[in-house]
Backbone as CSV, one residue per row, in Angstrom:
resi,resn,N_x,N_y,N_z,CA_x,CA_y,CA_z,C_x,C_y,C_z
1,UNK,-16.874,-2.125,14.136,-16.550,-3.470,14.423,-16.162,-3.686,15.851
2,UNK,-16.268,-4.822,16.429,-16.050,-5.105,17.838,-14.651,-4.681,18.387
3,UNK,-13.655,-4.732,17.462,-12.269,-4.487,17.799,-11.870,-3.006,17.700
4,UNK,-12.806,-2.191,17.539,-12.581,-0.793,17.508,-12.440,-0.110,16.101
5,UNK,-12.418,-1.008,15.114,-12.374,-0.440,13.729,-13.633,0.113,13.231
6,UNK,-13.704,1.225,12.586,-14.938,1.668,11.934,-14.730,1.378,10.375
7,UNK,-15.765,0.703,9.921,-15.796,0.281,8.528,-16.897,1.089,7.715
8,UNK,-16.502,1.604,6.549,-17.438,2.293,5.693,-17.308,1.690,4.360
9,UNK,-18.335,1.179,3.726,-18.336,0.594,2.459,-19.267,1.380,1.501
10,UNK,-18.739,1.824,0.349,-19.548,2.405,-0.692,-19.690,1.498,-1.825
11,UNK,-21.039,1.530,-2.276,-21.395,0.714,-3.515,-21.803,1.525,-4.615
12,UNK,-21.530,1.004,-5.847,-21.881,1.725,-7.039,-22.515,0.579,-7.910
13,UNK,-23.849,0.700,-8.221,-24.508,-0.279,-9.062,-24.473,-1.636,-8.423
14,UNK,-24.515,-1.739,-7.123,-24.595,-2.989,-6.395,-23.198,-3.591,-6.223
15,UNK,-22.166,-3.015,-6.609,-20.771,-3.498,-6.520,-20.018,-2.599,-5.578
16,UNK,-19.301,-3.184,-4.656,-18.394,-2.444,-3.823,-17.389,-1.577,-4.575
17,UNK,-17.341,-0.330,-4.370,-16.458,0.627,-5.057,-15.408,1.154,-4.093
18,UNK,-15.709,1.179,-2.775,-14.723,1.736,-1.866,-14.916,1.175,-0.516
19,UNK,-13.834,0.877,0.186,-13.921,0.217,1.528,-12.945,1.059,2.348
20,UNK,-13.364,1.661,3.503,-12.464,2.475,4.406,-12.541,1.832,5.726
21,UNK,-11.394,1.599,6.337,-11.358,1.108,7.684,-10.565,2.079,8.523
22,UNK,-11.036,2.541,9.675,-10.325,3.426,10.405,-10.133,2.816,11.862
23,UNK,-8.952,2.873,12.437,-8.599,2.307,13.694,-8.842,3.346,14.777
24,UNK,-10.082,3.395,15.211,-10.536,4.416,16.203,-9.955,4.257,17.554
25,UNK,-9.655,3.017,17.948,-9.124,2.791,19.347,-7.620,2.578,19.338
26,UNK,-6.894,2.839,18.216,-5.464,2.702,18.127,-5.036,1.278,18.584
27,UNK,-5.812,0.328,18.151,-5.546,-1.047,18.515,-4.581,-1.776,17.572
28,UNK,-4.367,-1.116,16.354,-3.422,-1.619,15.308,-2.303,-0.749,15.008
29,UNK,-1.339,-1.190,14.226,-0.202,-0.304,13.897,-0.544,0.580,12.751
30,UNK,-1.813,0.610,12.207,-2.248,1.431,11.169,-3.436,2.338,11.673
31,UNK,-3.536,3.464,11.005,-4.574,4.414,11.292,-5.764,4.329,10.467
32,UNK,-5.521,4.120,9.066,-6.634,4.107,8.105,-6.104,3.191,6.953
33,UNK,-7.139,2.506,6.452,-6.844,1.586,5.347,-7.956,1.764,4.302
34,UNK,-7.649,2.058,3.127,-8.627,2.388,2.081,-8.351,1.552,0.814
35,UNK,-9.528,0.934,0.321,-9.450,0.173,-0.874,-10.509,0.652,-1.862
36,UNK,-9.998,0.780,-3.101,-10.884,1.239,-4.273,-11.030,0.012,-5.204
37,UNK,-12.251,-0.186,-5.753,-12.539,-1.249,-6.675,-13.113,-0.880,-8.010
38,UNK,-12.765,-1.639,-9.041,-13.282,-1.431,-10.427,-14.625,-1.807,-10.397
39,UNK,-15.448,-1.438,-11.485,-16.826,-1.780,-11.686,-17.115,-3.303,-11.664
40,UNK,-16.118,-4.121,-12.022,-16.192,-5.478,-11.946,-15.875,-6.115,-10.547
41,UNK,-15.595,-5.287,-9.619,-15.288,-5.739,-8.291,-13.915,-5.916,-8.005
42,UNK,-12.965,-5.943,-9.009,-11.539,-6.193,-8.765,-10.888,-5.009,-8.022
43,UNK,-9.936,-5.193,-7.092,-9.331,-4.104,-6.464,-8.447,-3.292,-7.536
44,UNK,-8.406,-1.978,-7.393,-7.650,-1.176,-8.318,-6.590,-0.375,-7.591
45,UNK,-6.851,-0.062,-6.281,-5.860,0.687,-5.550,-6.143,0.551,-4.032
46,UNK,-5.178,0.575,-3.254,-5.316,0.518,-1.814,-4.250,1.499,-1.161
47,UNK,-4.623,1.981,-0.093,-3.583,2.748,0.698,-3.725,2.475,2.229
48,UNK,-2.653,2.457,2.909,-2.597,2.281,4.300,-1.742,3.462,4.894
49,UNK,-2.378,4.027,5.832,-1.657,5.111,6.623,-1.304,4.493,8.038
50,UNK,-0.072,4.417,8.328,0.402,3.806,9.590,0.481,4.846,10.676
51,UNK,0.486,4.351,11.908,0.469,5.171,13.076,1.703,6.217,13.083
52,UNK,2.781,5.805,12.517,4.023,6.546,12.438,4.030,7.525,11.340
53,UNK,2.980,7.497,10.525,2.886,8.491,9.425,3.079,7.933,8.092
54,UNK,3.760,6.781,8.052,4.028,6.166,6.733,2.808,5.986,5.887
55,UNK,2.847,6.171,4.587,1.761,5.922,3.709,2.180,4.950,2.617
56,UNK,1.494,3.880,2.500,1.783,2.867,1.438,0.559,2.927,0.537
57,UNK,0.794,3.140,-0.780,-0.098,3.138,-1.833,0.072,2.036,-2.750
58,UNK,-0.847,1.151,-2.980,-0.715,0.024,-3.824,-1.542,0.236,-5.114
59,UNK,-1.005,-0.029,-6.205,-1.800,0.055,-7.461,-1.987,-1.384,-7.986
60,UNK,-3.047,-1.726,-8.607,-3.341,-3.099,-9.144,-3.718,-3.075,-10.527
61,UNK,-3.408,-4.078,-11.273,-3.788,-4.308,-12.614,-4.430,-5.588,-12.808
62,UNK,-5.695,-5.625,-13.287,-6.470,-6.872,-13.358,-6.520,-7.640,-12.025
63,UNK,-6.605,-6.847,-10.910,-6.687,-7.446,-9.556,-5.303,-7.777,-8.902
64,UNK,-4.217,-7.752,-9.764,-2.891,-8.149,-9.177,-2.089,-6.926,-8.876
65,UNK,-1.321,-6.954,-7.803,-0.475,-5.796,-7.460,0.507,-5.540,-8.566
66,UNK,0.644,-4.227,-8.930,1.603,-3.870,-9.892,2.663,-2.858,-9.383
67,UNK,2.300,-2.111,-8.403,3.257,-1.146,-7.843,2.852,-0.796,-6.396
68,UNK,3.789,-0.565,-5.618,3.685,-0.004,-4.255,4.581,1.206,-4.156
69,UNK,4.014,2.294,-3.729,4.763,3.557,-3.405,4.637,3.810,-1.926
70,UNK,5.708,3.926,-1.188,5.707,4.117,0.211,6.407,5.507,0.490
71,UNK,5.848,6.377,1.361,6.483,7.560,1.724,6.618,7.634,3.241
72,UNK,7.500,8.407,3.695,7.782,8.540,5.107,7.785,10.102,5.472
73,UNK,6.592,10.687,5.443,6.538,12.174,5.645,6.995,12.611,7.020
74,UNK,7.003,11.697,8.130,7.431,12.159,9.371,8.982,11.890,9.576
75,UNK,9.631,11.355,8.625,11.071,11.027,8.639,11.304,10.104,9.823
76,UNK,10.582,9.039,9.959,10.782,8.085,11.005,11.907,7.045,10.653
77,UNK,11.954,6.772,9.310,12.843,5.723,8.789,13.951,6.372,8.044
78,UNK,14.958,5.587,7.649,16.093,6.025,6.929,15.835,6.342,5.486
79,UNK,14.603,6.336,4.979,14.270,6.594,3.644,13.177,7.594,3.590
80,UNK,13.173,8.290,2.488,12.068,9.248,2.214,10.950,8.587,1.570
81,UNK,11.297,7.691,0.639,10.208,6.954,-0.073,10.871,5.723,-0.834
82,UNK,9.968,4.768,-1.202,10.453,3.651,-2.044,9.316,3.258,-2.947
83,UNK,9.718,2.745,-4.075,8.660,2.201,-4.977,9.128,0.718,-5.347
84,UNK,8.157,-0.125,-5.198,8.309,-1.486,-5.618,7.551,-1.765,-6.878
85,UNK,8.171,-2.459,-7.804,7.459,-2.893,-9.063,7.228,-4.413,-9.009
86,UNK,6.092,-4.841,-9.590,5.772,-6.220,-9.502,5.502,-6.891,-10.872
87,UNK,5.749,-8.148,-11.078,5.467,-8.781,-12.330,3.970,-9.095,-12.402
88,UNK,3.528,-9.704,-13.453,2.195,-10.092,-13.746,1.566,-11.044,-12.728
89,UNK,2.508,-11.827,-12.051,2.019,-12.684,-10.984,1.987,-12.149,-9.603
90,UNK,2.453,-10.893,-9.524,2.469,-10.283,-8.184,3.804,-10.397,-7.395
91,UNK,4.811,-10.947,-8.093,6.110,-11.067,-7.305,6.913,-9.749,-7.542
92,UNK,7.541,-9.261,-6.505,8.316,-8.113,-6.527,9.546,-8.298,-7.533
93,UNK,9.836,-7.324,-8.367,10.916,-7.517,-9.264,12.023,-6.370,-8.931
94,UNK,11.615,-5.308,-8.370,12.545,-4.237,-8.060,11.965,-3.351,-6.958
95,UNK,13.001,-2.690,-6.269,12.666,-1.649,-5.306,13.586,-0.456,-5.560
96,UNK,13.133,0.739,-5.606,13.923,1.942,-5.710,13.692,2.780,-4.496
97,UNK,14.746,2.915,-3.701,14.647,3.658,-2.480,15.283,5.014,-2.607
98,UNK,14.586,6.028,-2.141,15.133,7.370,-2.006,15.435,7.484,-0.586
99,UNK,16.777,7.525,-0.164,17.291,7.549,1.186,17.259,9.018,1.748
100,UNK,17.226,9.083,3.038,17.152,10.386,3.676,18.486,11.214,3.413
101,UNK,19.574,10.518,3.102,20.829,11.258,2.833,20.899,11.744,1.407
102,UNK,19.899,11.516,0.669,19.793,12.032,-0.807,20.252,10.949,-1.830
103,UNK,20.764,9.825,-1.429,21.139,8.824,-2.239,19.884,7.970,-2.682
104,UNK,20.201,7.217,-3.766,19.037,6.275,-4.245,19.677,4.907,-4.286
105,UNK,18.820,3.991,-3.932,19.281,2.579,-3.939,18.313,1.744,-4.702
106,UNK,18.773,0.950,-5.645,17.884,0.136,-6.523,18.221,-1.342,-6.195
107,UNK,17.230,-2.065,-5.837,17.454,-3.488,-5.525,16.571,-4.263,-6.541
108,UNK,17.173,-5.282,-7.191,16.436,-6.230,-8.034,16.009,-7.471,-7.254
109,UNK,14.970,-8.087,-7.666,14.424,-9.292,-7.000,14.223,-10.435,-8.014
110,UNK,14.477,-11.596,-7.523,14.154,-12.852,-8.378,13.412,-13.731,-7.406
111,UNK,12.288,-14.204,-7.843,11.370,-15.122,-7.039,11.039,-14.255,-5.747
112,UNK,10.873,-13.006,-5.799,10.527,-12.195,-4.717,11.608,-12.071,-3.561
113,UNK,12.779,-12.562,-3.877,13.962,-12.365,-3.041,14.992,-11.401,-3.554
114,UNK,15.638,-10.602,-2.700,16.626,-9.615,-3.249,17.827,-10.247,-3.778
115,UNK,18.263,-9.711,-4.892,19.565,-10.198,-5.455,20.631,-9.394,-4.911
116,UNK,21.692,-10.019,-4.418,22.835,-9.283,-3.775,24.089,-9.578,-4.439
């Protein structure tokens, strides 16, 4: 693409099954973005690898986000990983953080806002 991204699209039986974008010119804050699709064309999984090494993996059910798992393998942030759970409409309902100090933090959400 004109902005330095390389795009690779894979098709199965005429339907997009995989989409990979690579930031070859380091123009974005991410290095690679991958999407997987079901036979009916709905997204089933996506992952983003950021320049700082974070990896976000998104799972989808019937095309709606159901879970996000983030990892910090380069220890850039104050957490090792976190997992977000989403309701049927795609609103976040909880986040479980595994912190660098070994503790775990659980946050509940209502209307996609944290409850404190």
